[in-house]
C-alpha positions, 0 to 999 in steps of 0.5 A: 500499500506504499503507493498511497499518499502517507497519512498520519491518521487512519483514513477510509480505505476501500478500492485498491488494485482490483479489490474492495476493502470493507471495514479497513482504514489505512495509515502510515506507521512512523518508523520511530513509533515505540512498541508498535507494529513495524510495517513489512514494507514501510510505511503504509499499512491497513488497519481494521475498523472497529465497526463491522467485520473486515473483509475483502471482495473483488471489484472493478470487473473482476468476479473472483480472487484467491489470496496467497499471502499477507503479513499481519500483527495486532495492536492496541487500538489508539485514537484516530485509528492509530496503532498502539502497543503490539498485542498477541492475537489469533485471526481467523480468516474465512473464504467464501465462494462467489455464491456465498458458501464458506469454503476455506478457514484458517487461523493465524496467530501473532505473538507480541514481543515481551519487550514492549519498547521494541517494535514488533515485526509483522508475521508473514503467513501463506494461505492454505490450499483451500484458499486457492479456489475462486473466492468472492469474499474473505473475512478477518475475525479476531477477539477484542475488535473494539480494543484491538486492531488488526494491522496488515500489509503486503497482501498478495493475491490473484484476480479472475474475470 
């Protein structure tokens, strides 16, 4: 997301390179931010909104997509969508086919470092084979959405007409 204009406060993020992001914001994480999450490709990341379930769908003439990998971490939700201290979490990602049937699910765990003064590195994960199907939607669920934000970057995927 590094081709987006840097933003020191979280702003709505929706259509980007063939995908529509619902309940996501994007923000620039300063490299000097103590105890937070480091962007895997400095310095713009997307963060989950406290409202709604974060999800991704194809748009702009594309009918389906298949996610391949992404980097993520979790952090304490801060004011204006900013990213606070890193916190451990498990994110459940569910994939739905173009008819709305759940066809894939995977849990990804992020462990925050014990030294709160050091920035946490995002964890790189690959989606399992079940996600290689033609999907119409992917959702991201985790505990404590009102106090925790999901920080994601480097989302790799394939689009299909």
